[in-house]
C-alpha positions as CSV (number, residue, x, y, z in Angstrom):
1,M,-2.4,-20.4,18.4
2,P,0.6,-18.1,18.5
3,V,0.0,-14.8,16.6
4,G,2.4,-11.9,15.9
5,V,1.8,-8.2,15.2
6,L,4.1,-6.2,13.0
7,G,3.9,-2.5,13.5
8,A,2.3,-2.9,16.9
9,S,3.1,0.6,18.4
10,G,0.4,2.4,16.4
11,Y,-3.2,2.8,17.4
12,A,-4.5,-0.2,15.3
13,G,-1.4,-2.2,16.3
14,R,-2.1,-1.8,20.0
15,E,-5.8,-2.6,19.5
16,L,-4.7,-5.8,17.8
17,C,-2.3,-6.7,20.6
18,A,-5.1,-6.1,23.1
19,L,-7.6,-8.2,21.2
20,V,-5.1,-11.1,20.8
21,Q,-4.2,-11.1,24.5
22,R,-7.9,-11.4,25.4
23,H,-8.7,-13.9,22.6
24,P,-9.7,-17.3,23.9
25,R,-7.8,-19.2,21.2
26,M,-4.8,-16.9,20.4
27,S,-1.6,-16.0,22.2
28,L,0.7,-13.0,21.4
29,A,4.0,-14.5,20.1
30,F,5.6,-11.1,19.4
31,A,4.8,-7.4,18.7
32,T,7.2,-5.3,16.7
33,A,8.0,-1.6,16.7
34,N,11.4,-0.5,15.5
35,E,11.5,2.9,17.2
36,Q,10.2,1.6,20.4
37,R,12.0,-1.8,20.5
38,G,12.8,-2.9,24.0
39,K,10.1,-0.6,25.5
40,S,6.8,-1.6,27.0
41,A,3.4,0.0,26.5
42,E,0.0,-0.3,28.1
43,L,-2.7,-1.7,25.9
44,P,-6.4,-0.5,25.5
45,G,-8.5,-2.2,28.2
46,G,-5.5,-3.3,30.3
47,G,-2.5,-5.4,29.9
48,A,0.9,-4.5,28.4
49,V,3.3,-5.5,25.6
50,T,7.0,-5.2,25.1
51,F,8.1,-4.4,21.6
52,V,10.9,-6.1,19.6
53,A,12.6,-4.8,16.4
54,T,10.8,-6.0,13.2
55,D,14.0,-7.7,12.0
56,D,14.0,-9.7,15.2
57,A,10.4,-11.0,14.9
58,P,10.3,-14.8,15.1
59,L,8.0,-15.1,12.1
60,A,8.3,-18.9,12.1
61,E,6.8,-19.2,15.6
62,A,3.5,-17.6,14.5
63,A,0.5,-19.4,12.9
64,L,-0.8,-16.0,11.8
65,V,0.8,-12.5,11.5
66,F,-1.1,-9.2,11.5
67,S,0.9,-6.6,9.5
68,S,0.0,-3.1,10.7
69,L,3.2,-1.6,9.1
70,P,3.1,1.6,7.1
71,H,1.7,1.7,3.5
72,G,4.4,0.7,1.1
73,A,6.5,-1.1,3.7
74,S,4.0,-3.9,4.6
75,K,4.0,-5.9,1.4
76,L,7.6,-7.1,1.8
77,W,6.9,-8.3,5.3
78,V,3.8,-10.1,4.2
79,E,6.0,-12.0,1.8
80,R,8.5,-12.8,4.5
81,A,5.8,-14.0,6.9
82,R,4.3,-16.2,4.3
83,G,7.8,-17.6,3.5
84,A,8.1,-18.5,7.2
85,G,4.8,-20.4,7.0
86,A,2.4,-18.0,8.6
87,K,-1.0,-16.8,7.4
88,V,-1.2,-13.0,7.1
89,V,-3.8,-10.3,7.5
90,D,-2.4,-7.1,6.0
91,L,-3.9,-3.9,7.4
92,S,-2.0,-1.6,4.9
93,H,-3.4,-0.6,1.5
94,D,-0.6,-2.5,-0.2
95,L,-2.6,-5.6,-1.2
96,R,-6.1,-4.1,-1.3
97,I,-8.2,-4.2,-4.4
98,G,-7.6,-1.2,-6.5
99,N,-4.0,-0.9,-5.3
100,D,-2.6,-4.4,-6.2
101,T,-3.2,-6.9,-8.9
102,S,-2.1,-10.1,-7.1
103,G,-5.7,-11.2,-6.4
104,V,-5.4,-11.3,-2.6
105,P,-8.9,-11.7,-1.1
106,Y,-10.3,-8.3,0.1
107,G,-11.4,-9.0,3.6
108,L,-14.7,-7.2,3.7
109,T,-15.9,-10.1,5.7
110,E,-19.7,-9.9,5.2
111,L,-19.1,-9.8,1.5
112,R,-16.1,-12.2,1.0
113,R,-16.6,-14.6,3.9
114,E,-15.9,-17.8,1.9
115,Q,-12.9,-16.4,0.1
116,V,-11.4,-15.3,3.5
117,R,-12.1,-18.7,5.1
118,G,-9.7,-20.5,2.7
119,A,-7.1,-17.8,2.3
120,D,-3.5,-17.6,3.4
121,V,-3.3,-13.9,2.9
122,V,-6.1,-11.3,3.3
123,A,-6.1,-7.6,2.6
124,N,-8.0,-5.9,5.4
125,P,-10.2,-3.0,4.1
126,G,-9.7,0.6,5.0
127,C,-11.8,2.2,7.7
128,Y,-13.7,4.6,5.4
129,P,-14.4,1.9,2.7
130,T,-15.8,-0.4,5.4
131,S,-18.3,2.2,6.5
132,I,-19.3,3.1,3.0
133,L,-19.2,-0.2,1.1
134,L,-21.3,-2.1,3.6
135,A,-23.8,0.7,3.5
136,L,-24.0,0.5,-0.3
137,L,-23.8,-3.3,-0.8
138,P,-27.6,-4.1,-0.4
139,L,-28.6,-1.4,-2.8
140,V,-26.1,-2.5,-5.4
141,E,-27.0,-6.1,-5.2
142,Q,-30.7,-5.4,-5.5
143,G,-30.2,-3.1,-8.5
144,L,-31.7,0.0,-6.7
145,I,-29.0,2.6,-7.5
146,A,-30.0,4.7,-10.5
147,P,-27.8,4.3,-13.6
148,G,-25.3,7.1,-13.9
149,A,-25.9,8.2,-10.3
150,Q,-23.6,10.4,-8.3
151,V,-23.3,8.7,-4.9
152,I,-22.1,11.3,-2.4
153,A,-20.4,10.1,0.7
154,N,-19.3,12.5,3.5
155,S,-17.5,10.8,6.3
156,A,-16.2,12.3,9.6
157,S,-13.5,10.5,11.5
158,G,-11.7,10.7,14.8
159,V,-8.0,11.6,14.7
160,T,-6.7,8.1,15.4
161,G,-7.5,7.4,11.8
162,A,-4.5,9.6,10.9
163,G,-2.1,7.3,12.6
164,F,0.3,7.5,15.5
165,S,3.1,9.7,13.9
166,A,3.6,13.2,15.3
167,R,2.1,15.8,13.1
168,T,1.6,19.5,13.8
169,D,-1.8,19.6,12.1
170,L,-3.0,17.0,14.7
171,L,-1.9,18.9,17.8
172,F,-4.6,19.4,20.4
173,G,-4.7,23.1,19.7
174,E,-5.3,22.5,16.0
175,I,-8.1,20.0,16.3
176,T,-10.1,20.9,19.4
177,E,-13.2,23.1,18.8
178,N,-12.6,22.6,15.1
179,Y,-14.0,20.6,12.2
180,R,-12.5,20.4,8.8
181,A,-12.6,18.6,5.5
182,Y,-9.4,17.1,3.9
183,G,-8.5,15.0,0.9
184,I,-10.9,17.3,-1.1
185,G,-11.4,17.1,-4.8
186,N,-12.3,13.3,-4.7
187,T,-8.6,12.4,-4.3
188,H,-8.4,10.4,-1.0
189,R,-6.4,7.2,-1.3
190,H,-9.3,5.1,-0.1
191,L,-11.2,5.8,-3.3
192,N,-9.0,3.3,-5.1
193,E,-10.5,0.3,-3.3
194,M,-14.1,1.8,-3.2
195,R,-14.0,2.4,-6.9
196,A,-12.6,-1.0,-7.6
197,M,-15.3,-2.7,-5.5
198,M,-18.0,-0.8,-7.3
199,G,-16.5,-1.8,-10.6
200,E,-16.6,-5.5,-9.5
201,W,-20.3,-4.9,-8.6
202,H,-20.9,-3.4,-12.1
203,A,-22.4,-0.3,-10.4
204,D,-23.0,2.4,-13.0
205,A,-22.3,5.2,-10.6
206,D,-19.7,7.8,-9.6
207,L,-18.6,7.9,-6.0
208,I,-17.8,11.4,-4.6
209,F,-16.1,11.0,-1.2
210,T,-15.0,13.8,1.2
211,P,-13.5,12.9,4.5
212,H,-13.7,15.2,7.5
213,L,-11.7,15.3,10.8
214,L,-13.6,15.4,14.0
215,P,-12.0,16.6,17.3
216,I,-12.4,13.2,18.9
217,A,-10.2,10.2,19.3
218,R,-12.1,7.5,17.5
219,G,-15.2,6.6,15.4
220,I,-16.5,7.3,11.8
221,L,-19.9,8.5,10.8
222,S,-20.6,8.3,7.1
223,S,-23.6,10.1,5.5
224,I,-24.3,8.8,2.0
225,T,-26.7,10.2,-0.5
226,I,-27.8,7.7,-3.2
227,P,-30.2,8.3,-6.2
228,L,-32.4,5.3,-6.7
229,T,-34.3,3.8,-9.6
230,V,-37.5,3.7,-7.7
231,D,-39.0,5.0,-4.5
232,V,-38.6,2.5,-1.7
233,A,-41.5,2.5,0.8
234,D,-39.5,0.9,3.5
235,A,-35.9,2.2,3.3
236,M,-34.6,-0.4,5.8
237,A,-36.0,-3.4,3.9
238,P,-33.0,-3.9,1.5
239,F,-30.7,-3.9,4.5
240,R,-32.8,-6.4,6.5
241,A,-32.9,-8.7,3.5
242,R,-29.1,-8.6,3.0
243,Y,-27.9,-8.6,6.5
244,A,-30.2,-10.9,8.3
245,G,-28.2,-13.0,10.8
246,E,-25.0,-10.9,10.4
247,R,-23.7,-10.5,14.0
248,F,-21.6,-7.5,13.3
249,I,-24.1,-5.4,11.4
250,E,-26.7,-3.6,13.4
251,L,-29.7,-2.1,11.7
252,S,-31.2,0.9,13.6
253,D,-34.6,2.6,13.4
254,A,-32.8,5.8,14.5
255,P,-29.7,7.6,13.1
256,P,-26.6,6.0,14.6
257,E,-24.2,7.8,16.9
258,L,-20.5,7.1,17.5
259,R,-21.2,6.3,21.1
260,H,-23.3,3.4,19.9
261,V,-20.3,1.7,18.2
262,N,-17.1,2.8,19.8
263,H,-15.0,-0.1,21.2
264,R,-17.2,-2.5,19.4
265,N,-16.7,-4.5,16.2
266,V,-20.0,-3.5,14.6
267,V,-21.4,-1.3,11.8
268,R,-24.6,0.4,12.7
269,I,-26.8,1.5,9.7
270,H,-29.9,3.6,9.3
271,A,-31.6,4.5,6.0
272,T,-34.4,6.9,5.1
273,M,-35.9,8.2,1.9
274,L,-35.3,11.9,1.3
275,Q,-38.3,14.3,1.1
276,N,-38.7,17.3,-1.2
277,V,-36.5,16.0,-4.0
278,R,-37.5,15.4,-7.6
279,T,-36.0,11.9,-8.0
280,P,-36.1,9.0,-5.5
281,T,-33.1,9.5,-3.2
282,M,-32.0,7.6,-0.1
283,L,-29.8,8.8,2.7
284,V,-27.8,6.0,4.5
285,L,-26.0,6.7,7.7
286,S,-23.3,4.3,8.8
287,A,-21.3,4.4,12.0
288,I,-18.2,2.3,13.0
289,D,-15.3,2.5,15.4
290,N,-12.4,3.1,13.0
291,L,-10.0,1.1,15.2
292,M,-12.3,-1.9,15.6
293,K,-14.6,-2.7,12.7
294,G,-12.5,-0.3,10.6
295,A,-9.1,-1.9,11.4
296,A,-8.2,-4.3,14.3
297,G,-11.6,-5.8,14.9
298,Q,-12.3,-6.7,11.3
299,A,-8.7,-8.0,11.1
300,V,-9.4,-10.4,13.9
301,Q,-12.8,-11.3,12.4
302,N,-10.9,-12.3,9.2
303,A,-8.2,-14.1,11.1
304,N,-10.8,-16.2,13.0
305,L,-12.1,-17.5,9.7
306,M,-8.6,-18.1,8.3
307,L,-7.7,-20.2,11.4
308,G,-10.9,-22.1,11.5
309,F,-12.3,-20.4,14.7
310,E,-15.7,-19.1,15.4
311,E,-16.0,-15.8,13.5
312,S,-17.0,-13.8,16.6
313,A,-14.3,-15.3,18.9
314,G,-12.6,-12.6,21.0
315,L,-14.5,-9.7,19.5
316,P,-16.5,-7.2,21.5
317,V,-20.1,-6.8,20.2
């Protein structure tokens, strides 16, 4: 099926183009980038793409469109693509839960698989929320999080999560041999969707989220501290019960590392009970590739369901 990518010159956009070109049941109908229209670019893993202007995108030729346009600009093009008859996966925050009230399915695939399967438009989750919400889901569903708890999530990401635009604070000399927090004060924009999901789950807990910038290209490692109602003898048991048979969730007996997940559409999770604390507390570690399971890979996973393909088609595991 022909598939188009809007905003294809960014990191996530190029990953999408590469995944589509290698997909057994998709072909790349167009890839847009206004500032680079007419130019060609090499894609991750090989291959190349030539960009066209967004206004020149033949939307009607695509069965599905991925919109990787900037936040605030994407929603209009989602509507245009739908008007042309295409299904759409939106990678911006414009239609995500907590940011929009239209009721577009939130494409956290392992949670909303059936809603995604029948959808014409899906809002792809953010990278940080993917790593954190999938780590919290089994504990919420099984009623293990203590009422009134403060759930503390510290996440460290590679610099591709900041996008493709030139910024002085992302120059090599600014990030190399360095490590820093940003979005401090519990103010990061991804909190909207995480709080909204926890509200839907009726989780009586506050989420305190602090992102950090790693001097690497890709990957996210989240360390999440969660007060529990009871001591859990086998910390991994809730995750094995919830994620049995999930192809893109790996449960590990050892703490995950970014090298375990980079360039793969997986979440690797490890949990352990903390010692030397007065109340039962679990530490959950969650690792993803921010450009794969945190963006382009999860978008293809959702698109596969929307188009009636095998969910894992074209995805590296």
